[in-house]
FIKOLDREN-49519 format. One record per residue (C-alpha): residue in one letter; x, y, z. Coordinates in Angstrom, 2 decimals, m for minus. Each point is the difference from the previous one (the first is absolute). Example, Ala and Ser with C-alpha at 12.3 -4.5 7.8 and 13.67 -1.06 7.14 Angstrom:
2
+------+---------+---------+---------+
! resn !    east !   north !      up !
+------+---------+---------+---------+
!    A !   12.30 !   m4.50 !    7.80 !
!    S !    1.37 !    3.44 !   m0.66 !
+------+---------+---------+---------+
end
This chain:
180
+------+---------+---------+---------+
! resn !    east !   north !      up !
+------+---------+---------+---------+
!    M !   87.25 !   32.49 !   85.92 !
!    Q !   m1.26 !   m1.64 !   m3.21 !
!    M !    2.83 !   m2.57 !   m0.19 !
!    L !   m1.74 !   m2.07 !    2.65 !
!    G !   m2.83 !   m0.82 !   m2.46 !
!    W !    2.34 !   m1.42 !   m2.62 !
!    F !    0.14 !   m3.50 !    1.59 !
!    K !   m3.68 !   m0.26 !    0.73 !
!    P !   m1.63 !   m2.70 !   m2.05 !
!    K !   m2.41 !    1.42 !   m2.71 !
!    M !   m3.63 !   m0.55 !    1.00 !
!    A !   m2.74 !   m1.10 !   m2.44 !
!    P !   m2.76 !    2.45 !   m0.85 !
!    E !   m3.18 !   m0.81 !    2.10 !
!    G !   m3.37 !   m0.57 !   m1.72 !
!    P !   m1.58 !   m2.61 !   m2.09 !
!    V !    1.74 !   m1.25 !   m3.20 !
!    T !   m2.22 !   m0.40 !   m3.09 !
!    L !    0.95 !   m3.01 !   m2.32 !
!    E !   m1.69 !   m0.81 !   m3.11 !
!    Y !    0.13 !   m2.84 !   m2.50 !
!    E !   m2.06 !   m1.01 !   m3.00 !
!    I !   m0.25 !   m3.29 !   m1.93 !
!    E !   m2.12 !   m1.25 !   m2.91 !
!    I !   m1.83 !   m3.16 !    0.84 !
!    D !   m1.48 !   m2.24 !   m2.81 !
!    V !   m3.53 !   m0.48 !    1.75 !
!    P !   m3.00 !    2.25 !    0.10 !
!    A !   m0.48 !    2.20 !    3.02 !
!    S !   m2.91 !   m2.21 !    1.11 !
!    E !    2.52 !   m2.85 !    0.40 !
!    L !    2.64 !    2.09 !    1.81 !
!    Y !   m2.14 !    1.81 !    2.48 !
!    P !   m1.11 !   m3.02 !    2.06 !
!    L !    3.68 !   m0.86 !    0.61 !
!    I !    0.43 !    3.40 !    1.72 !
!    D !   m3.40 !    0.16 !    1.81 !
!    F !    0.48 !   m1.31 !    3.63 !
!    A !   m3.64 !   m0.84 !    0.21 !
!    D !    0.07 !   m2.20 !   m3.06 !
!    P !    0.55 !   m3.70 !    0.50 !
!    R !    2.22 !    0.17 !   m3.13 !
!    N !    2.38 !    2.59 !    1.72 !
!    S !    3.59 !   m0.93 !   m0.94 !
!    K !    1.28 !   m0.06 !    3.71 !
!    R !   m2.91 !   m2.48 !    0.79 !
!    Q !    0.88 !   m2.29 !   m2.98 !
!    S !    3.69 !    0.18 !    0.89 !
!    G !   m0.77 !   m1.51 !    3.57 !
!    E !    0.10 !    3.20 !    1.91 !
!    T !   m2.93 !    0.56 !    2.58 !
!    V !   m2.40 !    3.05 !   m0.67 !
!    R !   m2.50 !    0.59 !    2.62 !
!    E !   m2.84 !    2.63 !    0.17 !
!    V !    0.22 !    1.86 !    3.35 !
!    P !   m3.47 !    0.06 !    1.64 !
!    G !   m1.52 !    3.36 !    0.58 !
!    R !    2.30 !    1.93 !   m2.42 !
!    D !   m1.42 !    0.31 !   m3.47 !
!    G !    2.71 !   m0.54 !   m2.65 !
!    A !    2.53 !   m1.20 !    2.66 !
!    F !    2.18 !   m3.10 !   m0.45 !
!    E !    2.82 !   m1.77 !    1.78 !
!    L !    2.59 !   m1.54 !   m2.45 !
!    V !    2.14 !   m2.73 !    1.70 !
!    L !    3.15 !   m0.79 !   m1.96 !
!    A !    1.12 !   m3.43 !    1.04 !
!    T !    1.64 !   m1.28 !   m3.04 !
!    Y !    3.48 !    1.56 !    0.71 !
!    P !    1.98 !   m2.70 !    1.82 !
!    D !    2.64 !    2.49 !    1.42 !
!    L !   m2.77 !    2.17 !    1.76 !
!    T !   m2.64 !   m0.61 !    2.62 !
!    D !   m3.76 !    0.58 !   m1.27 !
!    L !   m0.22 !    3.68 !   m0.79 !
!    T !   m3.47 !    1.55 !    0.43 !
!    F !   m0.72 !    3.31 !   m1.96 !
!    D !   m2.98 !    2.09 !    0.83 !
!    I !   m1.69 !    0.90 !   m3.30 !
!    Q !   m2.63 !    2.80 !   m0.43 !
!    V !   m1.43 !    0.33 !   m3.44 !
!    T !   m0.36 !    3.66 !   m0.96 !
!    E !   m1.32 !   m0.20 !   m3.74 !
!    S !   m1.54 !   m2.86 !   m1.96 !
!    V !   m1.29 !    0.44 !   m3.49 !
!    P !   m0.32 !   m3.47 !   m1.72 !
!    N !    2.35 !   m0.43 !   m2.93 !
!    E !    1.39 !    3.57 !    0.49 !
!    V !    1.55 !    0.77 !    3.38 !
!    Y !    0.74 !   m1.76 !    3.22 !
!    A !    1.69 !    1.99 !    2.82 !
!    F !    0.83 !   m0.80 !    3.62 !
!    D !    1.90 !    1.12 !    2.97 !
!    G !    2.26 !   m2.69 !    1.61 !
!    K !    1.52 !    0.14 !    3.32 !
!    L !    2.97 !   m2.28 !    0.65 !
!    P !    0.59 !   m1.82 !    3.30 !
!    E !    2.49 !    1.29 !    2.50 !
!    G !    3.53 !   m1.38 !   m0.81 !
!    P !    3.60 !    0.77 !   m0.74 !
!    G !   m0.87 !    1.43 !   m3.53 !
!    A !   m0.02 !    3.61 !   m0.86 !
!    L !   m3.27 !   m0.34 !   m2.19 !
!    I !   m3.10 !    0.81 !    2.29 !
!    A !   m2.95 !    0.67 !   m2.40 !
!    T !   m0.79 !    0.19 !   m3.71 !
!    H !   m2.94 !    1.47 !   m2.00 !
!    E !   m0.33 !   m2.26 !   m3.22 !
!    R !   m2.00 !    1.04 !   m3.04 !
!    Y !   m0.52 !   m2.42 !   m2.91 !
!    E !   m1.25 !    1.74 !   m3.13 !
!    I !   m1.17 !   m2.23 !   m2.84 !
!    E !   m0.45 !    1.40 !   m3.50 !
!    A !   m1.24 !   m2.20 !   m2.94 !
!    V !    2.42 !    0.11 !   m3.02 !
!    S !   m1.93 !   m2.48 !   m2.04 !
!    E !   m2.78 !   m2.55 !    0.33 !
!    H !    2.55 !   m2.47 !    1.39 !
!    A !    2.57 !    2.12 !    1.78 !
!    C !    0.28 !    2.72 !    2.61 !
!    L !    2.65 !    2.26 !    1.60 !
!    L !    0.50 !   m0.33 !    3.64 !
!    R !    1.44 !    3.06 !    1.86 !
!    L !    0.99 !   m0.52 !    3.57 !
!    I !    0.67 !    3.18 !    2.01 !
!    V !    1.25 !   m0.47 !    3.55 !
!    D !    0.52 !    2.67 !    2.74 !
!    A !    2.40 !   m1.54 !    2.42 !
!    K !    0.36 !    1.25 !    3.47 !
!    F !    3.28 !   m0.80 !    1.92 !
!    R !    0.94 !    0.24 !    3.63 !
!    F !    2.24 !    3.24 !    0.46 !
!    P !    2.68 !    1.18 !    0.83 !
!    M !    1.98 !   m1.98 !   m2.47 !
!    K !    3.51 !    0.30 !   m1.33 !
!    L !    0.07 !    0.88 !   m3.75 !
!    K !    1.90 !   m3.15 !   m0.96 !
!    V !   m2.58 !   m2.26 !    1.69 !
!    Y !   m2.93 !    2.01 !   m1.53 !
!    K !    1.50 !   m0.53 !   m3.59 !
!    Q !    0.15 !   m3.67 !    0.86 !
!    E !   m3.64 !   m0.07 !    1.12 !
!    V !   m1.27 !    1.86 !   m2.95 !
!    A !    1.72 !   m2.37 !   m2.27 !
!    K !   m1.44 !   m3.06 !    1.71 !
!    M !   m3.40 !    1.58 !   m0.13 !
!    M !    0.43 !    0.53 !   m3.82 !
!    M !    1.00 !   m3.46 !   m0.36 !
!    A !   m3.21 !   m1.06 !    1.95 !
!    V !   m2.22 !    2.05 !   m2.26 !
!    H !    1.50 !   m1.43 !   m3.13 !
!    N !   m0.24 !   m3.53 !    1.40 !
!    A !   m3.71 !    0.53 !    0.94 !
!    C !   m0.88 !    1.17 !   m3.49 !
!    A !    2.14 !   m2.76 !   m1.64 !
!    K !   m1.80 !   m2.54 !    2.19 !
!    L !   m3.33 !    1.28 !   m0.89 !
!    K !    0.82 !   m0.25 !   m3.61 !
!    L !    1.15 !   m3.36 !    0.32 !
!    H !   m2.88 !   m1.20 !    1.95 !
!    A !   m2.65 !    1.58 !   m2.32 !
!    E !    1.66 !   m1.33 !   m3.14 !
!    Q !    1.26 !   m3.41 !    1.20 !
!    G !   m1.64 !   m0.80 !    3.25 !
!    T !    0.90 !   m0.77 !    3.62 !
!    D !    2.46 !   m2.92 !   m0.77 !
!    A !    2.02 !    2.43 !   m2.03 !
!    V !    0.25 !    2.43 !    3.09 !
!    H !    0.86 !   m2.83 !    2.27 !
!    A !    2.85 !   m0.99 !   m2.21 !
!    V !    1.71 !    3.47 !    0.38 !
!    H !   m1.27 !    0.74 !    3.63 !
!    D !    3.41 !   m0.69 !    1.57 !
!    H !    1.95 !    1.86 !   m2.68 !
!    V !    0.33 !    3.73 !   m0.40 !
!    L !   m1.27 !    1.18 !   m3.29 !
!    V !    2.55 !    2.92 !   m0.03 !
!    N !    3.02 !    0.96 !    2.10 !
!    V !    0.99 !    3.37 !    1.33 !
!    D !    3.68 !    0.35 !    0.85 !
+------+---------+---------+---------+
end
């Protein structure tokens, strides 16, 4: 009896979701790259007050502790750098802490391409992995939130590179784009 399946909720397709966003930034690649590199003291997360720690005994491994979100307890992300070519590419795997959210891991790849002597194009490609099974409606909401996060990450990097840390702090508690 096929009728019994009519009222079942539609389920999301399983597997990673790839999101991509690009933005032109009015600084040379040599000024943008350190903001992305977790090993660099100029890393944007470090400058914004987050904690970035190298993991002893694991080459290219970091812990990123997000503590500046008042509605959340400290969140510690396990980061493993997978590719690092200064001023061109920075990529890493990120494992999220256990929690109520559907997102469990990402692979993030930042590609930087010079467009002039004083500007570059930043392309962020994120493969997001979610906890399954998941209803299709929830999945669509999670993908929309993830796309908003990718956009905001790029917008904040642009703001930080062009105007400095204070400009990022001024918009930190505000969403740069809404998804309804």
